[in-house]
PDB file of the backbone (N, CA, C, O) and the ligand in Angstrom, with CONECT records:
HET     ZN  A 101       1
ATOM      1  N   MET A   1      94.429 107.005 102.676  1.00  0.00           N
ATOM      2  CA  MET A   1      95.362 106.467 101.677  1.00  0.00           C
ATOM      3  C   MET A   1      94.903 105.079 101.209  1.00  0.00           C
ATOM      4  O   MET A   1      94.559 104.218 102.019  1.00  0.00           O
ATOM      5  N   ALA A   2      94.907 104.890  99.930  1.00  0.00           N
ATOM      6  CA  ALA A   2      94.404 103.641  99.374  1.00  0.00           C
ATOM      7  C   ALA A   2      95.423 102.518  99.464  1.00  0.00           C
ATOM      8  O   ALA A   2      95.060 101.342  99.472  1.00  0.00           O
ATOM      9  N   ASP A   3      96.692 102.879  99.532  1.00  0.00           N
ATOM     10  CA  ASP A   3      97.722 101.861  99.482  1.00  0.00           C
ATOM     11  C   ASP A   3      98.847 102.272 100.415  1.00  0.00           C
ATOM     12  O   ASP A   3      98.876 103.400 100.907  1.00  0.00           O
ATOM     13  N   GLY A   4      99.760 101.364 100.654  1.00  0.00           N
ATOM     14  CA  GLY A   4     100.895 101.678 101.539  1.00  0.00           C
ATOM     15  C   GLY A   4     101.048 100.622 102.591  1.00  0.00           C
ATOM     16  O   GLY A   4     100.441  99.555 102.490  1.00  0.00           O
ATOM     17  N   CYS A   5     101.847 100.890 103.604  1.00  0.00           N
ATOM     18  CA  CYS A   5     102.063  99.895 104.650  1.00  0.00           C
ATOM     19  C   CYS A   5     100.856  99.890 105.577  1.00  0.00           C
ATOM     20  O   CYS A   5     100.103 100.862 105.643  1.00  0.00           O
ATOM     21  N   SER A   6     100.683  98.793 106.284  1.00  0.00           N
ATOM     22  CA  SER A   6      99.474  98.619 107.053  1.00  0.00           C
ATOM     23  C   SER A   6      99.693  98.813 108.551  1.00  0.00           C
ATOM     24  O   SER A   6      98.841  98.424 109.350  1.00  0.00           O
ATOM     25  N   CYS A   7     100.805  99.401 108.943  1.00  0.00           N
ATOM     26  CA  CYS A   7     101.043  99.558 110.356  1.00  0.00           C
ATOM     27  C   CYS A   7     100.324 100.790 110.905  1.00  0.00           C
ATOM     28  O   CYS A   7      99.609 101.470 110.169  1.00  0.00           O
ATOM     29  N   GLN A   8     100.507 101.074 112.168  1.00  0.00           N
ATOM     30  CA  GLN A   8      99.766 102.128 112.844  1.00  0.00           C
ATOM     31  C   GLN A   8     100.277 103.534 112.543  1.00  0.00           C
ATOM     32  O   GLN A   8      99.587 104.523 112.790  1.00  0.00           O
ATOM     33  N   ALA A   9     101.488 103.607 112.011  1.00  0.00           N
ATOM     34  CA  ALA A   9     102.050 104.928 111.756  1.00  0.00           C
ATOM     35  C   ALA A   9     101.269 105.646 110.676  1.00  0.00           C
ATOM     36  O   ALA A   9     101.003 105.086 109.613  1.00  0.00           O
ATOM     37  N   THR A  10     100.909 106.865 110.945  1.00  0.00           N
ATOM     38  CA  THR A  10     100.147 107.622 109.951  1.00  0.00           C
ATOM     39  C   THR A  10     100.740 109.019 109.797  1.00  0.00           C
ATOM     40  O   THR A  10     101.413 109.543 110.685  1.00  0.00           O
ATOM     41  N   VAL A  11     100.467 109.583 108.660  1.00  0.00           N
ATOM     42  CA  VAL A  11     100.905 110.948 108.370  1.00  0.00           C
ATOM     43  C   VAL A  11      99.688 111.648 107.762  1.00  0.00           C
ATOM     44  O   VAL A  11      98.983 111.054 106.945  1.00  0.00           O
ATOM     45  N   PRO A  12      99.434 112.895 108.147  1.00  0.00           N
ATOM     46  CA  PRO A  12      98.272 113.600 107.586  1.00  0.00           C
ATOM     47  C   PRO A  12      98.340 113.663 106.066  1.00  0.00           C
ATOM     48  O   PRO A  12      99.390 113.956 105.494  1.00  0.00           O
ATOM     49  N   ALA A  13      97.218 113.387 105.421  1.00  0.00           N
ATOM     50  CA  ALA A  13      97.169 113.392 103.965  1.00  0.00           C
ATOM     51  C   ALA A  13      97.609 114.743 103.402  1.00  0.00           C
ATOM     52  O   ALA A  13      98.183 114.819 102.316  1.00  0.00           O
ATOM     53  N   SER A  14      97.329 115.808 104.160  1.00  0.00           N
ATOM     54  CA  SER A  14      97.693 117.146 103.685  1.00  0.00           C
ATOM     55  C   SER A  14      99.200 117.298 103.600  1.00  0.00           C
ATOM     56  O   SER A  14      99.715 117.977 102.712  1.00  0.00           O
ATOM     57  N   VAL A  15      99.918 116.653 104.541  1.00  0.00           N
ATOM     58  CA  VAL A  15     101.380 116.725 104.534  1.00  0.00           C
ATOM     59  C   VAL A  15     101.939 116.006 103.313  1.00  0.00           C
ATOM     60  O   VAL A  15     102.846 116.501 102.644  1.00  0.00           O
ATOM     61  N   VAL A  16     101.386 114.838 103.037  1.00  0.00           N
ATOM     62  CA  VAL A  16     101.846 114.050 101.898  1.00  0.00           C
ATOM     63  C   VAL A  16     101.545 114.785 100.589  1.00  0.00           C
ATOM     64  O   VAL A  16     102.386 114.854  99.693  1.00  0.00           O
ATOM     65  N   ALA A  17     100.346 115.325 100.499  1.00  0.00           N
ATOM     66  CA  ALA A  17      99.951 116.042  99.290  1.00  0.00           C
ATOM     67  C   ALA A  17     100.858 117.250  99.050  1.00  0.00           C
ATOM     68  O   ALA A  17     101.234 117.541  97.914  1.00  0.00           O
ATOM     69  N   ALA A  18     101.203 117.948 100.134  1.00  0.00           N
ATOM     70  CA  ALA A  18     102.053 119.130 100.018  1.00  0.00           C
ATOM     71  C   ALA A  18     103.455 118.725  99.554  1.00  0.00           C
ATOM     72  O   ALA A  18     104.072 119.411  98.739  1.00  0.00           O
ATOM     73  N   ALA A  19     103.947 117.606 100.080  1.00  0.00           N
ATOM     74  CA  ALA A  19     105.284 117.137  99.714  1.00  0.00           C
ATOM     75  C   ALA A  19     105.334 116.747  98.248  1.00  0.00           C
ATOM     76  O   ALA A  19     106.307 117.039  97.553  1.00  0.00           O
ATOM     77  N   TRP A  20     104.285 116.088  97.782  1.00  0.00           N
ATOM     78  CA  TRP A  20     104.224 115.663  96.377  1.00  0.00           C
ATOM     79  C   TRP A  20     104.072 116.880  95.456  1.00  0.00           C
ATOM     80  O   TRP A  20     104.655 116.928  94.373  1.00  0.00           O
ATOM     81  N   ALA A  21     103.286 117.852  95.902  1.00  0.00           N
ATOM     82  CA  ALA A  21     103.107 119.077  95.121  1.00  0.00           C
ATOM     83  C   ALA A  21     104.441 119.803  94.966  1.00  0.00           C
ATOM     84  O   ALA A  21     104.733 120.388  93.923  1.00  0.00           O
ATOM     85  N   GLN A  22     105.247 119.750  96.035  1.00  0.00           N
ATOM     86  CA  GLN A  22     106.557 120.383  95.996  1.00  0.00           C
ATOM     87  C   GLN A  22     107.458 119.674  94.980  1.00  0.00           C
ATOM     88  O   GLN A  22     108.194 120.307  94.223  1.00  0.00           O
ATOM     89  N   GLU A  23     107.373 118.330  94.989  1.00  0.00           N
ATOM     90  CA  GLU A  23     108.150 117.534  94.030  1.00  0.00           C
ATOM     91  C   GLU A  23     107.759 117.886  92.607  1.00  0.00           C
ATOM     92  O   GLU A  23     108.616 118.079  91.744  1.00  0.00           O
ATOM     93  N   LEU A  24     106.475 117.967  92.373  1.00  0.00           N
ATOM     94  CA  LEU A  24     105.971 118.277  91.035  1.00  0.00           C
ATOM     95  C   LEU A  24     106.368 119.689  90.609  1.00  0.00           C
ATOM     96  O   LEU A  24     106.580 119.971  89.430  1.00  0.00           O
ATOM     97  N   GLY A  25     106.460 120.568  91.615  1.00  0.00           N
ATOM     98  CA  GLY A  25     106.852 121.934  91.315  1.00  0.00           C
ATOM     99  C   GLY A  25     108.297 122.016  90.879  1.00  0.00           C
ATOM    100  O   GLY A  25     108.677 122.866  90.074  1.00  0.00           O
ATOM    101  N   ARG A  26     109.107 121.104  91.433  1.00  0.00           N
ATOM    102  CA  ARG A  26     110.531 121.067  91.109  1.00  0.00           C
ATOM    103  C   ARG A  26     110.763 120.420  89.757  1.00  0.00           C
ATOM    104  O   ARG A  26     111.554 120.908  88.951  1.00  0.00           O
ATOM    105  N   ALA A  27     110.071 119.322  89.514  1.00  0.00           N
ATOM    106  CA  ALA A  27     110.207 118.598  88.259  1.00  0.00           C
ATOM    107  C   ALA A  27     108.917 117.868  87.963  1.00  0.00           C
ATOM    108  O   ALA A  27     108.604 116.880  88.627  1.00  0.00           O
ATOM    109  N   PRO A  28     108.165 118.326  86.988  1.00  0.00           N
ATOM    110  CA  PRO A  28     106.883 117.682  86.644  1.00  0.00           C
ATOM    111  C   PRO A  28     107.072 116.198  86.379  1.00  0.00           C
ATOM    112  O   PRO A  28     108.006 115.801  85.682  1.00  0.00           O
ATOM    113  N   ALA A  29     106.198 115.390  86.925  1.00  0.00           N
ATOM    114  CA  ALA A  29     106.303 113.933  86.774  1.00  0.00           C
ATOM    115  C   ALA A  29     105.757 113.507  85.427  1.00  0.00           C
ATOM    116  O   ALA A  29     104.663 113.911  85.033  1.00  0.00           O
ATOM    117  N   ARG A  30     106.528 112.682  84.718  1.00  0.00           N
ATOM    118  CA  ARG A  30     106.045 112.157  83.438  1.00  0.00           C
ATOM    119  C   ARG A  30     105.279 110.859  83.669  1.00  0.00           C
ATOM    120  O   ARG A  30     104.515 110.409  82.815  1.00  0.00           O
ATOM    121  N   GLU A  31     105.498 110.274  84.829  1.00  0.00           N
ATOM    122  CA  GLU A  31     104.756 109.074  85.167  1.00  0.00           C
ATOM    123  C   GLU A  31     104.620 108.987  86.680  1.00  0.00           C
ATOM    124  O   GLU A  31     105.327 109.678  87.413  1.00  0.00           O
ATOM    125  N   ASP A  32     103.726 108.151  87.136  1.00  0.00           N
ATOM    126  CA  ASP A  32     103.549 107.951  88.559  1.00  0.00           C
ATOM    127  C   ASP A  32     104.866 107.429  89.125  1.00  0.00           C
ATOM    128  O   ASP A  32     105.523 106.591  88.507  1.00  0.00           O
ATOM    129  N   ARG A  33     105.246 107.920  90.289  1.00  0.00           N
ATOM    130  CA  ARG A  33     106.521 107.448  90.837  1.00  0.00           C
ATOM    131  C   ARG A  33     106.583 107.658  92.352  1.00  0.00           C
ATOM    132  O   ARG A  33     105.778 108.379  92.942  1.00  0.00           O
ATOM    133  N   PHE A  34     107.568 106.999  92.949  1.00  0.00           N
ATOM    134  CA  PHE A  34     107.777 107.140  94.380  1.00  0.00           C
ATOM    135  C   PHE A  34     108.508 108.439  94.674  1.00  0.00           C
ATOM    136  O   PHE A  34     109.274 108.931  93.846  1.00  0.00           O
ATOM    137  N   PHE A  35     108.270 108.986  95.847  1.00  0.00           N
ATOM    138  CA  PHE A  35     109.006 110.171  96.277  1.00  0.00           C
ATOM    139  C   PHE A  35     109.160 110.081  97.789  1.00  0.00           C
ATOM    140  O   PHE A  35     108.354 109.443  98.466  1.00  0.00           O
ATOM    141  N   THR A  36     110.192 110.720  98.309  1.00  0.00           N
ATOM    142  CA  THR A  36     110.434 110.674  99.748  1.00  0.00           C
ATOM    143  C   THR A  36     110.240 112.064 100.327  1.00  0.00           C
ATOM    144  O   THR A  36     110.427 113.075  99.650  1.00  0.00           O
ATOM    145  N   PHE A  37     109.868 112.089 101.574  1.00  0.00           N
ATOM    146  CA  PHE A  37     109.729 113.364 102.280  1.00  0.00           C
ATOM    147  C   PHE A  37     109.974 113.113 103.766  1.00  0.00           C
ATOM    148  O   PHE A  37     109.774 112.013 104.282  1.00  0.00           O
ATOM    149  N   VAL A  38     110.408 114.161 104.417  1.00  0.00           N
ATOM    150  CA  VAL A  38     110.720 114.023 105.846  1.00  0.00           C
ATOM    151  C   VAL A  38     109.586 114.607 106.657  1.00  0.00           C
ATOM    152  O   VAL A  38     109.134 115.724 106.408  1.00  0.00           O
ATOM    153  N   TRP A  39     109.133 113.840 107.628  1.00  0.00           N
ATOM    154  CA  TRP A  39     108.079 114.309 108.509  1.00  0.00           C
ATOM    155  C   TRP A  39     108.213 113.594 109.839  1.00  0.00           C
ATOM    156  O   TRP A  39     108.445 112.386 109.881  1.00  0.00           O
ATOM    157  N   ASP A  40     108.067 114.337 110.922  1.00  0.00           N
ATOM    158  CA  ASP A  40     108.119 113.766 112.255  1.00  0.00           C
ATOM    159  C   ASP A  40     109.431 113.043 112.506  1.00  0.00           C
ATOM    160  O   ASP A  40     109.459 112.030 113.204  1.00  0.00           O
ATOM    161  N   GLY A  41     110.520 113.557 111.941  1.00  0.00           N
ATOM    162  CA  GLY A  41     111.845 113.018 112.214  1.00  0.00           C
ATOM    163  C   GLY A  41     112.216 111.792 111.405  1.00  0.00           C
ATOM    164  O   GLY A  41     113.278 111.212 111.634  1.00  0.00           O
ATOM    165  N   GLY A  42     111.384 111.379 110.473  1.00  0.00           N
ATOM    166  CA  GLY A  42     111.718 110.199 109.689  1.00  0.00           C
ATOM    167  C   GLY A  42     111.513 110.438 108.222  1.00  0.00           C
ATOM    168  O   GLY A  42     110.823 111.378 107.827  1.00  0.00           O
ATOM    169  N   GLN A  43     112.111 109.587 107.404  1.00  0.00           N
ATOM    170  CA  GLN A  43     111.950 109.713 105.965  1.00  0.00           C
ATOM    171  C   GLN A  43     110.848 108.786 105.492  1.00  0.00           C
ATOM    172  O   GLN A  43     110.959 107.563 105.575  1.00  0.00           O
ATOM    173  N   TRP A  44     109.790 109.387 104.997  1.00  0.00           N
ATOM    174  CA  TRP A  44     108.639 108.633 104.519  1.00  0.00           C
ATOM    175  C   TRP A  44     108.741 108.458 103.021  1.00  0.00           C
ATOM    176  O   TRP A  44     109.424 109.209 102.324  1.00  0.00           O
ATOM    177  N   LEU A  45     108.030 107.431 102.542  1.00  0.00           N
ATOM    178  CA  LEU A  45     108.023 107.168 101.107  1.00  0.00           C
ATOM    179  C   LEU A  45     106.582 107.222 100.618  1.00  0.00           C
ATOM    180  O   LEU A  45     105.705 106.539 101.148  1.00  0.00           O
ATOM    181  N   GLY A  46     106.356 108.031  99.615  1.00  0.00           N
ATOM    182  CA  GLY A  46     105.003 108.129  99.066  1.00  0.00           C
ATOM    183  C   GLY A  46     105.011 107.728  97.616  1.00  0.00           C
ATOM    184  O   GLY A  46     106.046 107.764  96.951  1.00  0.00           O
ATOM    185  N   TYR A  47     103.826 107.339  97.123  1.00  0.00           N
ATOM    186  CA  TYR A  47     103.705 107.040  95.701  1.00  0.00           C
ATOM    187  C   TYR A  47     102.811 108.095  95.077  1.00  0.00           C
ATOM    188  O   TYR A  47     101.601 108.111  95.299  1.00  0.00           O
ATOM    189  N   GLY A  48     103.415 108.972  94.299  1.00  0.00           N
ATOM    190  CA  GLY A  48     102.678 110.096  93.715  1.00  0.00           C
ATOM    191  C   GLY A  48     102.167 109.813  92.325  1.00  0.00           C
ATOM    192  O   GLY A  48     102.791 109.090  91.548  1.00  0.00           O
ATOM    193  N   LEU A  49     101.021 110.392  92.020  1.00  0.00           N
ATOM    194  CA  LEU A  49     100.424 110.241  90.701  1.00  0.00           C
ATOM    195  C   LEU A  49     100.647 111.511  89.896  1.00  0.00           C
ATOM    196  O   LEU A  49     100.774 112.603  90.449  1.00  0.00           O
ATOM    197  N   ARG A  50     100.692 111.349  88.588  1.00  0.00           N
ATOM    198  CA  ARG A  50     100.929 112.481  87.692  1.00  0.00           C
ATOM    199  C   ARG A  50      99.939 113.616  87.890  1.00  0.00           C
ATOM    200  O   ARG A  50     100.287 114.790  87.761  1.00  0.00           O
ATOM    201  N   ASP A  51      98.710 113.257  88.202  1.00  0.00           N
ATOM    202  CA  ASP A  51      97.676 114.295  88.324  1.00  0.00           C
ATOM    203  C   ASP A  51      97.740 115.039  89.656  1.00  0.00           C
ATOM    204  O   ASP A  51      96.884 115.876  89.943  1.00  0.00           O
ATOM    205  N   GLY A  52      98.758 114.735  90.475  1.00  0.00           N
ATOM    206  CA  GLY A  52      98.923 115.460  91.732  1.00  0.00           C
ATOM    207  C   GLY A  52      98.409 114.683  92.934  1.00  0.00           C
ATOM    208  O   GLY A  52      98.615 115.095  94.076  1.00  0.00           O
ATOM    209  N   GLY A  53      97.749 113.575  92.686  1.00  0.00           N
ATOM    210  CA  GLY A  53      97.245 112.771  93.786  1.00  0.00           C
ATOM    211  C   GLY A  53      98.340 111.881  94.359  1.00  0.00           C
ATOM    212  O   GLY A  53      99.416 111.757  93.775  1.00  0.00           O
ATOM    213  N   VAL A  54      98.066 111.268  95.493  1.00  0.00           N
ATOM    214  CA  VAL A  54      99.009 110.348  96.109  1.00  0.00           C
ATOM    215  C   VAL A  54      98.281 109.047  96.383  1.00  0.00           C
ATOM    216  O   VAL A  54      97.227 109.034  97.018  1.00  0.00           O
ATOM    217  N   ARG A  55      98.853 107.949  95.898  1.00  0.00           N
ATOM    218  CA  ARG A  55      98.166 106.671  96.024  1.00  0.00           C
ATOM    219  C   ARG A  55      98.414 106.000  97.376  1.00  0.00           C
ATOM    220  O   ARG A  55      97.528 105.342  97.923  1.00  0.00           O
ATOM    221  N   GLY A  56      99.609 106.170  97.900  1.00  0.00           N
ATOM    222  CA  GLY A  56      99.893 105.496  99.166  1.00  0.00           C
ATOM    223  C   GLY A  56     101.127 106.048  99.815  1.00  0.00           C
ATOM    224  O   GLY A  56     101.853 106.845  99.221  1.00  0.00           O
ATOM    225  N   VAL A  57     101.369 105.623 101.047  1.00  0.00           N
ATOM    226  CA  VAL A  57     102.536 106.137 101.756  1.00  0.00           C
ATOM    227  C   VAL A  57     103.079 105.040 102.693  1.00  0.00           C
ATOM    228  O   VAL A  57     102.322 104.274 103.288  1.00  0.00           O
ATOM    229  N   TYR A  58     104.394 104.997 102.796  1.00  0.00           N
ATOM    230  CA  TYR A  58     105.049 104.039 103.675  1.00  0.00           C
ATOM    231  C   TYR A  58     105.719 104.807 104.803  1.00  0.00           C
ATOM    232  O   TYR A  58     106.327 105.852 104.574  1.00  0.00           O
ATOM    233  N   CYS A  59     105.610 104.292 106.011  1.00  0.00           N
ATOM    234  CA  CYS A  59     106.215 104.944 107.176  1.00  0.00           C
ATOM    235  C   CYS A  59     107.739 104.772 107.081  1.00  0.00           C
ATOM    236  O   CYS A  59     108.221 103.952 106.299  1.00  0.00           O
ATOM    237  N   PRO A  60     108.496 105.542 107.875  1.00  0.00           N
ATOM    238  CA  PRO A  60     109.972 105.445 107.825  1.00  0.00           C
ATOM    239  C   PRO A  60     110.481 104.033 108.032  1.00  0.00           C
ATOM    240  O   PRO A  60     111.430 103.612 107.370  1.00  0.00           O
ATOM    241  N   GLU A  61     109.862 103.295 108.944  1.00  0.00           N
ATOM    242  CA  GLU A  61     110.325 101.949 109.227  1.00  0.00           C
ATOM    243  C   GLU A  61     110.164 101.033 108.023  1.00  0.00           C
ATOM    244  O   GLU A  61     111.082 100.296 107.663  1.00  0.00           O
ATOM    245  N   HIS A  62     109.002 101.085 107.412  1.00  0.00           N
ATOM    246  CA  HIS A  62     108.757 100.219 106.260  1.00  0.00           C
ATOM    247  C   HIS A  62     109.506 100.709 105.022  1.00  0.00           C
ATOM    248  O   HIS A  62     109.861  99.916 104.150  1.00  0.00           O
ATOM    249  N   ASN A  63     109.741 102.009 104.953  1.00  0.00           N
ATOM    250  CA  ASN A  63     110.530 102.554 103.856  1.00  0.00           C
ATOM    251  C   ASN A  63     111.930 101.972 103.925  1.00  0.00           C
ATOM    252  O   ASN A  63     112.492 101.569 102.906  1.00  0.00           O
ATOM    253  N   ALA A  64     112.505 101.928 105.147  1.00  0.00           N
ATOM    254  CA  ALA A  64     113.857 101.400 105.333  1.00  0.00           C
ATOM    255  C   ALA A  64     113.908  99.926 104.971  1.00  0.00           C
ATOM    256  O   ALA A  64     114.858  99.468 104.336  1.00  0.00           O
ATOM    257  N   ARG A  65     112.876  99.177 105.380  1.00  0.00           N
ATOM    258  CA  ARG A  65     112.858  97.746 105.077  1.00  0.00           C
ATOM    259  C   ARG A  65     112.768  97.509 103.587  1.00  0.00           C
ATOM    260  O   ARG A  65     113.396  96.599 103.045  1.00  0.00           O
ATOM    261  N   ARG A  66     111.980  98.339 102.938  1.00  0.00           N
ATOM    262  CA  ARG A  66     111.798  98.214 101.511  1.00  0.00           C
ATOM    263  C   ARG A  66     113.125  98.462 100.802  1.00  0.00           C
ATOM    264  O   ARG A  66     113.492  97.743  99.873  1.00  0.00           O
ATOM    265  N   THR A  67     113.841  99.497 101.257  1.00  0.00           N
ATOM    266  CA  THR A  67     115.119  99.860 100.654  1.00  0.00           C
ATOM    267  C   THR A  67     116.128  98.746 100.865  1.00  0.00           C
ATOM    268  O   THR A  67     116.886  98.400  99.958  1.00  0.00           O
ATOM    269  N   GLU A  68     116.133  98.182 102.079  1.00  0.00           N
ATOM    270  CA  GLU A  68     117.030  97.089 102.391  1.00  0.00           C
ATOM    271  C   GLU A  68     116.825  95.932 101.420  1.00  0.00           C
ATOM    272  O   GLU A  68     117.769  95.390 100.846  1.00  0.00           O
ATOM    273  N   ARG A  69     115.551  95.578 101.259  1.00  0.00           N
ATOM    274  CA  ARG A  69     115.212  94.445 100.423  1.00  0.00           C
ATOM    275  C   ARG A  69     115.664  94.649  98.986  1.00  0.00           C
ATOM    276  O   ARG A  69     116.222  93.748  98.360  1.00  0.00           O
ATOM    277  N   SER A  70     115.415  95.850  98.474  1.00  0.00           N
ATOM    278  CA  SER A  70     115.709  96.080  97.066  1.00  0.00           C
ATOM    279  C   SER A  70     117.200  96.159  96.781  1.00  0.00           C
ATOM    280  O   SER A  70     117.621  95.991  95.636  1.00  0.00           O
ATOM    281  N   SER A  71     118.020  96.417  97.829  1.00  0.00           N
ATOM    282  CA  SER A  71     119.450  96.539  97.600  1.00  0.00           C
ATOM    283  C   SER A  71     120.198  95.231  97.895  1.00  0.00           C
ATOM    284  O   SER A  71     121.418  95.151  97.752  1.00  0.00           O
ATOM    285  N   GLU A  72     119.447  94.224  98.304  1.00  0.00           N
ATOM    286  CA  GLU A  72     120.077  92.932  98.578  1.00  0.00           C
ATOM    287  C   GLU A  72     120.634  92.340  97.294  1.00  0.00           C
ATOM    288  O   GLU A  72     119.994  92.388  96.243  1.00  0.00           O
ATOM    289  N   PRO A  73     121.830  91.784  97.391  1.00  0.00           N
ATOM    290  CA  PRO A  73     122.362  91.146  96.182  1.00  0.00           C
ATOM    291  C   PRO A  73     121.529  89.918  95.834  1.00  0.00           C
ATOM    292  O   PRO A  73     121.058  89.201  96.717  1.00  0.00           O
ATOM    293  N   SER A  74     121.357  89.691  94.558  1.00  0.00           N
ATOM    294  CA  SER A  74     120.538  88.538  94.169  1.00  0.00           C
ATOM    295  C   SER A  74     121.302  87.243  94.484  1.00  0.00           C
ATOM    296  O   SER A  74     122.508  87.135  94.264  1.00  0.00           O
ATOM    297  N   VAL A  75     120.581  86.308  94.987  1.00  0.00           N
ATOM    298  CA  VAL A  75     121.189  85.045  95.361  1.00  0.00           C
ATOM    299  C   VAL A  75     121.055  84.038  94.238  1.00  0.00           C
ATOM    300  O   VAL A  75     119.970  83.821  93.697  1.00  0.00           O
ATOM    301  N   GLY A  76     122.167  83.434  93.903  1.00  0.00           N
ATOM    302  CA  GLY A  76     122.148  82.454  92.805  1.00  0.00           C
ATOM    303  C   GLY A  76     121.448  81.166  93.243  1.00  0.00           C
ATOM    304  O   GLY A  76     121.508  80.772  94.408  1.00  0.00           O
ATOM    305  N   VAL A  77     120.809  80.546  92.316  1.00  0.00           N
ATOM    306  CA  VAL A  77     120.143  79.275  92.607  1.00  0.00           C
ATOM    307  C   VAL A  77     121.128  78.130  92.383  1.00  0.00           C
ATOM    308  O   VAL A  77     121.722  78.010  91.311  1.00  0.00           O
ATOM    309  N   SER A  78     121.291  77.297  93.400  1.00  0.00           N
ATOM    310  CA  SER A  78     122.228  76.193  93.272  1.00  0.00           C
ATOM    311  C   SER A  78     121.681  75.144  92.322  1.00  0.00           C
ATOM    312  O   SER A  78     120.491  74.830  92.325  1.00  0.00           O
ATOM    313  N   SER A  79     122.570  74.619  91.521  1.00  0.00           N
ATOM    314  CA  SER A  79     122.094  73.655  90.531  1.00  0.00           C
ATOM    315  C   SER A  79     122.332  72.218  90.994  1.00  0.00           C
ATOM    316  O   SER A  79     121.991  71.275  90.280  1.00  0.00           O
TER     317      SER A  79
HETATM  318 ZN    ZN A 101     104.740 101.092 108.284  1.00  0.00          ZN2+
END
């Protein structure tokens, strides 16, 4: 995988490719986008490309952290 989290958790590329292929089969992607899939008891996050390739993958732990961060309310800057 060219991109993704840098921790030791790994998932076979074939599993990720199959999950993305399933996504594309359900709804063809008009642009590169993130997709989630369950493997080894956790929810992984992958970044799929329109041509069927996968650019990177995040392990369940980093996927959760990413989600946490993005849902944080924006903090106002004190003047
Ligand atoms: Zn990770």
